[in-house]
C-alpha positions as CSV (number, residue, x, y, z in Angstrom):
1,X,72.6,95.9,-49.0
2,X,71.2,98.8,-46.5
3,X,71.5,102.6,-46.6
4,X,70.4,105.1,-44.2
5,X,70.9,108.6,-43.3
6,X,73.9,109.6,-40.8
7,X,71.1,110.9,-38.4
8,X,69.5,107.2,-37.7
9,X,69.5,105.6,-34.6
10,X,69.8,101.8,-34.9
11,X,69.1,98.9,-32.3
12,X,69.6,95.5,-33.5
13,X,67.9,92.4,-31.7
14,X,69.9,89.1,-31.5
15,X,67.1,87.2,-30.2
16,X,64.7,88.7,-32.7
17,X,63.3,85.7,-35.5
18,X,60.4,85.0,-37.9
19,X,57.4,83.0,-37.1
20,X,55.9,80.6,-40.1
21,X,52.5,81.2,-39.5
22,X,51.5,77.9,-41.8
23,X,53.7,75.6,-39.3
24,X,52.3,77.8,-36.2
25,X,48.8,77.3,-37.0
26,X,49.4,73.8,-37.8
27,X,50.8,72.8,-34.3
28,X,48.5,74.9,-32.5
29,X,45.5,73.3,-34.3
30,X,47.0,70.1,-33.5
31,X,47.4,70.3,-30.0
32,X,43.5,71.5,-29.4
33,X,42.2,68.5,-31.6
34,X,44.7,66.2,-29.2
35,X,43.3,67.7,-25.8
36,X,40.0,67.2,-27.4
37,X,38.8,70.3,-29.5
38,X,36.9,69.9,-32.1
39,X,37.5,72.7,-35.4
40,X,34.4,73.6,-37.3
41,X,36.5,75.3,-40.5
42,X,34.9,77.1,-43.1
43,X,31.8,77.6,-41.0
44,X,31.0,81.3,-41.1
45,X,29.3,82.8,-38.1
46,X,26.0,85.0,-38.3
47,X,24.8,85.5,-34.6
48,X,25.8,85.4,-31.5
49,X,23.2,85.2,-28.6
50,X,23.7,85.1,-24.9
51,X,20.5,83.7,-23.5
52,X,21.7,84.3,-20.2
53,X,24.6,84.1,-18.4
54,X,25.1,80.0,-18.4
55,X,24.2,80.0,-22.3
56,X,25.2,81.5,-25.7
57,X,23.6,80.7,-28.9
58,X,25.9,80.9,-31.9
59,X,24.1,80.6,-35.7
60,X,25.8,79.5,-38.4
61,X,25.5,78.9,-42.2
62,X,25.8,74.6,-41.1
63,X,23.6,74.8,-37.6
64,X,23.1,76.3,-34.1
65,X,25.2,75.4,-31.4
66,X,25.1,76.0,-27.7
67,X,27.8,76.6,-25.4
68,X,28.3,77.8,-21.8
69,X,30.6,80.7,-23.0
70,X,32.2,82.1,-26.4
71,X,35.3,83.8,-27.5
72,X,34.7,86.2,-30.2
73,X,38.1,87.0,-32.0
74,X,37.3,87.1,-35.3
75,X,39.9,89.7,-36.8
76,X,38.4,92.0,-39.0
77,X,34.4,90.9,-38.7
78,X,34.6,91.3,-34.6
79,X,33.4,94.4,-35.0
80,X,30.3,93.4,-37.2
81,X,29.7,90.7,-35.0
82,X,30.0,92.6,-31.9
83,X,28.1,95.4,-33.2
84,X,25.2,92.8,-33.4
85,X,25.2,92.1,-29.7
86,X,25.1,95.8,-28.7
87,X,29.2,96.7,-28.3
88,X,30.6,98.7,-30.7
89,X,34.2,98.3,-31.2
90,X,36.1,101.0,-31.6
91,X,38.5,99.9,-33.9
92,X,39.0,100.1,-37.7
93,X,39.8,97.9,-40.5
94,X,42.3,99.2,-42.7
95,X,44.6,97.5,-45.8
96,X,47.8,96.4,-45.9
97,X,49.6,95.8,-49.2
98,X,52.6,93.5,-48.9
99,X,54.8,93.9,-51.7
100,X,57.6,90.8,-52.7
101,X,60.8,92.4,-54.4
102,X,63.5,90.4,-56.5
103,X,66.8,90.4,-55.4
104,X,69.5,91.8,-57.8
105,X,72.1,89.5,-56.4
106,X,70.4,86.2,-55.7
107,X,71.5,85.4,-52.1
108,X,72.1,88.7,-51.0
109,X,69.1,89.5,-48.7
110,X,68.8,85.7,-47.6
111,X,68.2,84.7,-44.0
112,X,71.3,84.8,-42.0
113,X,72.9,87.4,-44.0
114,X,69.9,90.1,-43.5
115,X,67.9,90.5,-40.8
116,X,64.1,91.8,-39.9
117,X,64.4,95.6,-40.4
118,X,61.7,98.3,-39.4
119,X,61.9,101.8,-39.9
120,X,60.0,104.1,-37.5
121,X,58.9,107.2,-39.3
122,X,58.4,110.6,-37.5
123,X,54.5,110.1,-38.4
124,X,55.0,107.0,-36.4
125,X,54.3,104.8,-39.2
126,X,56.8,101.9,-40.1
127,X,58.5,100.8,-43.2
128,X,59.4,97.0,-42.7
129,X,61.1,94.3,-44.6
130,X,61.5,90.6,-44.1
131,X,65.0,88.8,-45.4
132,X,64.5,86.6,-48.7
133,X,62.9,83.3,-47.7
134,X,59.0,82.5,-48.1
135,X,60.1,83.2,-51.8
136,X,63.6,82.7,-52.5
137,X,65.5,85.6,-54.0
138,X,62.6,88.1,-52.8
139,X,62.5,90.0,-49.9
140,X,58.9,90.7,-48.1
141,X,58.4,94.3,-48.0
142,X,55.4,96.5,-46.6
143,X,54.0,99.5,-44.0
144,X,52.5,99.6,-41.1
145,X,50.4,103.0,-41.7
146,X,47.4,103.6,-39.4
147,X,46.5,106.9,-41.2
148,X,45.2,105.0,-44.2
149,X,41.0,104.5,-45.2
150,X,38.5,102.5,-43.4
151,X,37.4,99.4,-45.4
152,X,34.9,96.6,-45.5
153,X,36.4,93.2,-44.7
154,X,34.0,91.7,-46.5
155,X,34.9,94.0,-49.5
156,X,38.7,94.2,-49.2
157,X,39.8,94.1,-52.8
158,X,37.2,96.6,-53.5
159,X,39.7,99.7,-54.2
160,X,43.0,98.5,-54.4
161,X,43.5,99.7,-58.0
162,X,43.1,103.0,-57.0
163,X,45.5,103.2,-54.2
164,X,48.2,100.4,-56.0
165,X,49.9,103.2,-58.0
166,X,51.0,105.7,-55.1
167,X,51.5,102.5,-53.0
168,X,54.1,101.2,-55.2
169,X,55.8,104.4,-55.8
170,X,56.1,105.0,-52.1
171,X,57.8,101.9,-52.0
172,X,59.6,102.2,-54.9
173,X,61.3,105.4,-53.4
174,X,62.1,104.2,-50.4
175,X,63.4,101.1,-51.6
176,X,65.9,102.8,-54.2
177,X,66.6,105.4,-51.2
178,X,67.7,102.5,-48.8
179,X,67.9,99.2,-50.8
180,X,70.1,99.7,-53.7
181,X,70.3,95.5,-53.8
182,X,67.0,95.5,-55.1
183,X,65.4,95.4,-58.5
184,X,62.7,98.4,-57.9
185,X,62.3,99.9,-61.9
186,X,59.4,97.3,-62.7
187,X,57.7,97.5,-59.0
188,X,57.0,94.5,-57.2
189,X,56.8,90.9,-58.8
190,X,54.1,89.4,-56.4
191,X,51.5,91.6,-54.4
192,X,48.9,90.2,-51.1
193,X,46.5,92.1,-50.2
194,X,46.2,92.2,-46.4
195,X,44.0,93.5,-43.6
196,X,44.8,95.1,-40.1
197,X,42.2,95.9,-37.4
198,X,43.6,98.7,-35.3
199,X,42.5,100.6,-31.9
200,X,43.7,104.0,-31.5
201,X,46.2,103.5,-29.1
202,X,47.1,100.1,-31.2
203,X,47.0,98.3,-28.1
204,X,44.4,95.0,-28.6
205,X,41.1,94.6,-26.5
206,X,40.6,91.8,-24.1
207,X,37.3,91.9,-22.3
208,X,34.2,90.7,-21.1
209,X,30.9,91.4,-22.9
210,X,29.5,94.8,-20.6
211,X,26.1,92.6,-19.7
212,X,27.0,88.6,-20.2
213,X,30.2,87.5,-18.6
214,X,30.1,84.5,-20.5
215,X,31.2,86.5,-23.8
216,X,34.5,87.2,-24.4
217,X,35.5,89.7,-27.1
218,X,39.2,90.0,-28.2
219,X,39.7,92.4,-30.9
220,X,41.8,94.7,-32.7
221,X,45.4,93.6,-32.6
222,X,46.9,96.2,-34.5
223,X,49.0,93.9,-36.7
224,X,50.9,92.8,-33.6
225,X,48.4,90.0,-32.4
226,X,49.7,86.5,-33.8
227,X,53.2,86.7,-32.4
228,X,51.1,86.9,-28.8
229,X,48.5,84.4,-29.4
230,X,49.6,82.0,-27.3
231,X,49.6,83.7,-24.4
232,X,46.5,85.6,-25.4
233,X,44.9,82.3,-25.5
234,X,45.5,81.5,-22.3
235,X,44.0,84.4,-21.0
236,X,41.2,84.1,-23.0
237,X,40.7,80.4,-21.8
238,X,40.9,81.5,-18.4
239,X,38.4,84.4,-18.8
240,X,36.4,81.8,-20.6
241,X,36.4,79.4,-17.4
242,X,35.9,82.1,-14.9
243,X,39.2,81.7,-13.6
244,X,41.1,84.4,-12.4
245,X,43.6,85.6,-15.5
246,X,47.3,84.7,-15.1
247,X,48.0,88.8,-16.0
248,X,47.0,92.1,-15.2
249,X,44.1,92.8,-17.8
250,X,43.7,96.7,-17.2
251,X,45.6,97.6,-20.2
252,X,43.3,96.1,-22.7
253,X,40.1,96.5,-21.1
254,X,37.1,98.1,-23.5
255,X,36.1,100.7,-21.3
256,X,39.4,102.5,-21.7
257,X,37.9,103.8,-24.6
258,X,35.1,105.1,-22.7
259,X,34.7,108.5,-25.0
260,X,34.4,106.7,-28.0
261,X,31.9,104.0,-26.9
262,X,28.6,104.3,-26.7
263,X,27.2,101.3,-25.4
264,X,23.4,100.2,-27.1
265,X,23.2,98.1,-23.8
């Protein structure tokens, strides 16, 4: 199912697993509503303005809201919102093409028989693969690469046609060398366009606005944020409620990027 060069060193973690995003999100949303939360789905935030240390005004296409504190955790759009608040974030948004490849023999890469697989390259990029599960008979395959060009999250499909042929060729070459049990000649059967928001050190930002302590910023999750959501959510809630954080927040401070940050405050 997989073949690697003789000089490779492998590590097997039998406690690893897969989070199903749709089920996990539904669970978290249900708990949020159960304890009194209100979800304003489909409401685009246009502007966030702190009028004092105790009041924040949020302007949206569906009206304006006042809050004692706000957590800005807008994924690829975090930079645009924070830039408007005078806090340019040292992050970049990049494209990641997710592909699905057909098994030659159905079931040969199924869950239970084949693990989640990550291949770290010498240039600190990663090829990764999930077993056949989301689409039966097809494995999920991609590359985590911080060296690709930055994109605008509002135009994420712009330029896909330009990079797709080279990306597919790279994936085909890798699959031909490492995963002979997959059909590679006709390319992937399914292609999805994803986005990462990267910091330079690939460690996310969890911190307060430099001037307004009631605006909390969470950004730059660098492709690893979803699995950390429960503990990150706990920390953000503690910051918003002005409680002492449960963990040391120093590694996630915004000021670690002092050389790159030019705040206009």
